[in-house]
C-alpha positions in Angstrom: -75.9 172.0 -129.6 -72.6 172.4 -127.9 -72.8 173.6 -124.3 -69.9 174.4 -122.0 -68.5 171.1 -120.7 -67.3 170.5 -117.1 -63.5 170.4 -117.3 -60.9 169.2 -114.7 -57.5 170.8 -114.4 -55.8 169.5 -117.5 -53.6 170.6 -120.4 -54.9 171.3 -123.9 -53.9 170.8 -127.5 -54.1 174.1 -129.3 -54.0 174.8 -133.1 -53.5 178.2 -134.7 -54.7 178.5 -138.3 -53.2 181.4 -140.1 -50.1 181.2 -138.0 -47.8 183.0 -140.5 -50.0 186.1 -140.6 -49.7 189.2 -138.4 -52.6 188.2 -136.1 -51.7 184.5 -136.1 -48.1 185.3 -135.0 -49.6 187.5 -132.3 -51.9 184.7 -131.1 -48.8 182.5 -130.6 -47.0 185.3 -128.8 -50.0 185.9 -126.5 -50.5 182.1 -125.9 -46.9 181.9 -124.7 -47.1 185.0 -122.6 -50.3 184.1 -120.8 -49.2 180.5 -120.4 -52.4 178.8 -121.4 -52.1 175.2 -120.2 -51.1 173.8 -123.6 -49.5 170.3 -123.9 -49.1 170.9 -127.7 -49.4 173.9 -130.0 -49.8 173.3 -133.8 -49.0 176.1 -136.2 -51.2 175.7 -139.3 -51.4 177.7 -142.6 -52.1 177.2 -146.3 -49.9 174.7 -148.2 -47.8 177.5 -149.6 -46.6 178.5 -146.1 -46.0 174.9 -145.0 -42.5 174.3 -143.8 -41.9 177.9 -142.7 -41.3 178.6 -139.1 -42.9 180.8 -136.5 -42.0 181.7 -132.9 -43.9 180.4 -129.9 -42.2 181.8 -126.8 -38.6 180.6 -126.8 -39.5 177.7 -129.2 -39.7 177.6 -133.0 -42.7 175.8 -134.6 -42.7 174.4 -138.1 -45.8 175.3 -139.9 -48.0 172.4 -141.1 -50.5 172.6 -144.0 -54.1 172.8 -142.8 -56.0 169.5 -143.3 -58.8 167.5 -141.5 -56.1 165.5 -139.8 -54.4 168.6 -138.4 -57.4 169.0 -136.0 -57.3 165.5 -134.7 -57.2 165.7 -130.9 -57.3 169.5 -130.8 -59.1 171.1 -127.9 -58.8 174.7 -129.0 -58.5 176.0 -132.5 -57.7 179.7 -133.0 -58.4 180.9 -136.5 -57.1 184.0 -138.2 -56.9 183.0 -141.8 -59.7 185.0 -143.4 -63.3 184.3 -144.0 -62.9 181.7 -146.8 -60.7 179.3 -144.7 -62.8 179.9 -141.6 -66.0 178.9 -143.5 -64.2 175.8 -144.8 -62.3 174.6 -141.8 -64.2 176.0 -138.8 -67.0 173.4 -139.0 -64.5 170.6 -139.6 -62.5 171.5 -136.5 -65.6 171.9 -134.4 -66.9 168.5 -135.6 -63.7 167.0 -134.3 -64.4 168.4 -130.9 -62.3 171.6 -130.9 -63.5 174.9 -129.4 -63.1 177.1 -132.5 -62.5 180.8 -131.9 -62.5 182.6 -135.2 -61.1 186.1 -135.8 -62.6 186.6 -139.3 -65.9 188.2 -140.2 -67.2 184.8 -141.4 -69.4 183.9 -138.4 -69.9 187.1 -136.5 -73.5 187.7 -137.5 -74.5 184.0 -137.6 -77.4 183.5 -135.1 -75.9 180.2 -134.0 -72.4 181.7 -133.3 -71.8 183.8 -130.2 -69.9 187.0 -130.7 -67.8 187.6 -127.6 -65.8 190.2 -125.8 -64.9 188.3 -122.5 -65.2 191.3 -120.2 -68.7 192.0 -121.6 -70.5 188.8 -122.5 -68.4 185.7 -121.9 -71.5 183.8 -120.8 -72.9 184.1 -124.4 -70.0 181.9 -125.6 -70.9 179.1 -123.2 -73.7 177.9 -125.6 -72.5 177.6 -129.2 -74.6 175.4 -131.5 -72.0 175.3 -134.2 -69.1 174.8 -131.8 -67.7 178.2 -133.0 -67.2 181.5 -131.1 -66.6 184.6 -133.2 -64.1 187.3 -132.3 -65.6 190.8 -133.0 -64.0 193.4 -135.2 -61.0 195.2 -133.6 -62.6 198.6 -133.3 -65.8 197.0 -131.8 -63.8 195.1 -129.2 -62.0 198.1 -127.7 -65.1 200.3 -127.8 -67.2 197.8 -125.9 -64.5 197.0 -123.3 -64.8 200.6 -122.3 -68.6 201.1 -122.8 -69.8 197.7 -121.5 -69.3 198.6 -117.8 -71.2 201.9 -118.3 -74.0 200.2 -120.2 -74.5 197.8 -117.3 -75.1 200.8 -114.9 -77.1 203.0 -117.2 -78.3 201.7 -120.6 -76.6 203.4 -123.5 -79.1 204.5 -126.0 -76.8 206.0 -128.6 -73.1 205.9 -129.5 -71.4 208.3 -131.9 -67.9 207.1 -132.6 -65.0 208.2 -134.9 -62.1 205.8 -135.2 -58.4 206.6 -135.9 -57.3 203.1 -137.1 -53.7 202.0 -137.4 -52.3 200.5 -140.6 -51.4 197.2 -138.8 -55.1 196.4 -139.0 -54.7 196.0 -142.7 -51.9 193.4 -142.4 -48.1 193.1 -142.5 -47.9 194.0 -146.2 -49.8 197.2 -145.6 -47.4 198.1 -142.8 -44.4 197.5 -145.1 -46.0 199.6 -147.9 -46.9 202.4 -145.4 -43.2 202.6 -144.4 -42.2 202.7 -148.0 -44.7 205.5 -148.6 -43.3 207.4 -145.6 -39.8 207.2 -146.9 -40.9 208.4 -150.3 -43.0 211.2 -148.8 -40.1 212.5 -146.7 -37.8 212.4 -149.7 -40.3 214.0 -152.0 -40.3 211.0 -154.3 -43.2 209.4 -156.1 -45.4 207.2 -154.1 -44.6 203.4 -154.5 -47.4 201.1 -155.4 -48.4 198.4 -152.9 -51.0 197.1 -150.5 -52.5 200.5 -149.7 -54.8 201.8 -152.4 -53.9 205.5 -152.0 -51.3 207.7 -150.3 -51.6 207.3 -146.5 -48.3 208.9 -145.6 -49.1 212.5 -144.6 -52.8 211.9 -145.1 -55.9 210.0 -143.9 -57.9 207.4 -145.8 -61.4 205.9 -145.7 -60.8 202.9 -148.0 -62.8 200.0 -146.6 -65.3 198.3 -148.8 -68.2 200.6 -149.5 -72.0 200.0 -149.4 -73.1 202.6 -151.9 -76.8 202.0 -151.1 -76.4 203.4 -147.5 -73.3 205.4 -147.9 -71.3 203.5 -145.2 -68.1 201.5 -145.2 -68.1 197.9 -144.3 -66.0 198.7 -141.2 -68.7 201.1 -140.0 -71.5 198.7 -140.6 -69.6 196.0 -138.6 -69.5 198.4 -135.6 -73.2 198.9 -135.8 -74.3 195.3 -136.1 -71.7 193.8 -133.8 -72.4 196.3 -131.0 -76.1 195.4 -131.1 -75.4 191.7 -131.0 -72.8 191.8 -128.2 -75.0 194.1 -126.0 -78.2 192.2 -126.9 -79.8 195.5 -127.7 -81.1 195.8 -131.2 -82.4 199.3 -130.5 -79.1 200.8 -129.6 -78.2 203.5 -132.1 -74.6 203.5 -133.4 -73.3 206.3 -135.6 -69.7 205.4 -136.7 -67.1 207.0 -139.0 -64.0 204.9 -139.5 -60.7 206.5 -140.7 -57.3 205.0 -141.4 -54.4 207.1 -140.0 -50.6 207.1 -140.5 -49.9 205.2 -137.3 -48.3 201.7 -137.4 -50.1 200.1 -134.5 -52.9 201.1 -132.0 -56.4 202.2 -132.8 -57.9 205.3 -131.2 -61.6 206.2 -130.9 -63.4 209.4 -130.0 -66.7 208.3 -128.5 -69.9 210.2 -127.4 -72.6 208.3 -125.6 -76.2 209.1 -124.6 -77.6 207.1 -121.7 -81.0 206.4 -120.3 -80.1 208.6 -117.4 -77.6 211.4 -116.8 -74.1 210.2 -115.7 -71.4 212.5 -114.4 -67.8 212.1 -115.5 -66.9 211.4 -111.9 -69.3 208.4 -111.8 -68.1 207.1 -115.1 -64.5 207.4 -114.1 -65.2 205.4 -110.9 -67.0 202.7 -112.9 -64.2 202.4 -115.4 -61.4 202.4 -112.8 -63.0 199.1 -111.4 -63.7 197.6 -114.8 -61.7 194.6 -116.0 -59.6 195.1 -119.1 -59.7 198.9 -118.7 -56.9 201.2 -117.6 -57.9 204.8 -117.0 -55.3 207.2 -118.2 -57.0 210.5 -117.5 -55.3 213.6 -116.0 -56.1 216.1 -118.8 -55.1 219.1 -116.7 -51.6 217.7 -116.6 -51.6 216.7 -120.2 -52.1 213.0 -119.5 -54.3 211.0 -122.0 -53.7 207.7 -123.8 -51.9 207.5 -127.2 -51.4 204.6 -129.6 -47.8 204.4 -128.4 -49.0 204.0 -124.8 -51.3 201.1 -125.9 -48.8 199.3 -128.1 -48.0 195.9 -126.5 -50.8 196.3 -123.9 -53.8 194.0 -123.4 -55.8 196.6 -121.5 -57.9 199.2 -123.3 -56.8 202.7 -122.2 -59.5 205.3 -121.5 -59.0 209.0 -121.1 -60.6 212.4 -121.7 -63.7 211.3 -119.7 -65.9 214.3 -119.6 -69.5 215.5 -119.7 -70.9 216.3 -123.1 -71.6 220.1 -123.1 -73.4 219.6 -126.4 -75.7 217.0 -125.0 -76.2 217.4 -121.2 -76.3 214.1 -119.4 -74.1 212.4 -122.1 -70.4 211.6 -121.9 -67.3 211.9 -124.1 -64.4 209.4 -124.0 -61.1 208.8 -125.8 -60.4 205.1 -126.1 -57.1 203.6 -127.3 -56.1 199.9 -127.7 -53.6 197.6 -129.4 -55.6 196.3 -132.3 -53.4 193.3 -132.9 -53.5 192.2 -129.2 -56.8 193.1 -127.5 -58.4 193.9 -130.9 -57.7 190.4 -132.1 -55.2 187.9 -130.6 -55.6 188.6 -126.9 -59.4 188.7 -127.1 -59.4 185.2 -128.7 -57.1 183.8 -126.1 -59.1 185.3 -123.3 -62.2 183.6 -124.7 -60.4 180.3 -124.6 -59.1 180.9 -121.0 -62.6 181.9 -119.8 -64.3 178.9 -121.3 -61.7 176.3 -120.4 -61.5 177.4 -116.8 -65.2 177.0 -116.3 
């Protein structure tokens, strides 16, 4: 079992696996911005990407092929290369002594792997039998940054959430295809084929992997199971509907919660204004509420439309927006590393 070591003030060797992907590049960007004490940063990817270059602050890194030797001496390994590579290389990097933080779904529901949103449950990541910490799904992360502080004050019994998820969550090729669709849509031309299965331009889609036995999408089931694990509450009821929208970056969520005791909008707003990682953007009378454009490039989760639920007295409604590539993936992973290495 790996427990959190006592560390002195020192510099760390960092590796990023999947460095050429959208989230991997964002991890390097966030690492440089937040100035993690890194003496060395290694950009790793599959052999077909070896030799290409990626940006790290004002430096350019040459991408190396992933191998066992690539993790020699590494203190922190940030993974965003998909479930297959995470399953293969995560245990290898951990065995070499690296703190592995994985952004894929490979380890999220493993009982021996903590699932961490630092503002909510960083302590859970201090004991990690496999040496691996899992990053939750992007939509789960931003939801729980907002709901975690409320849950600590008055236990949440039920969450009803509808997501409005940006195309960047499906990867860079999907963004390129969406833009091509948008040009074709504006011109009245036939839709080009590409990474998106159906027409998203001018429309909405629900095209995640389906579980036909229960009638849910994989994205929805992730939100259910991950929320229960992170909040350590297997009885919390989560009712999600996930939707892909024609927005390039920034996920939005409409959330209704039922609590163990009534909570006013005034109390909830006061709690959220003090909460780490949350920025309240809520003056609806003046037309002020968060949008994906507001969240783009931000690490905070933006919360607005905080109001009492007229359809369920004692409950609350919130509108939550976040940058899915930053807080929904890269920033969350880097924050886990910062929290654990500073202990």
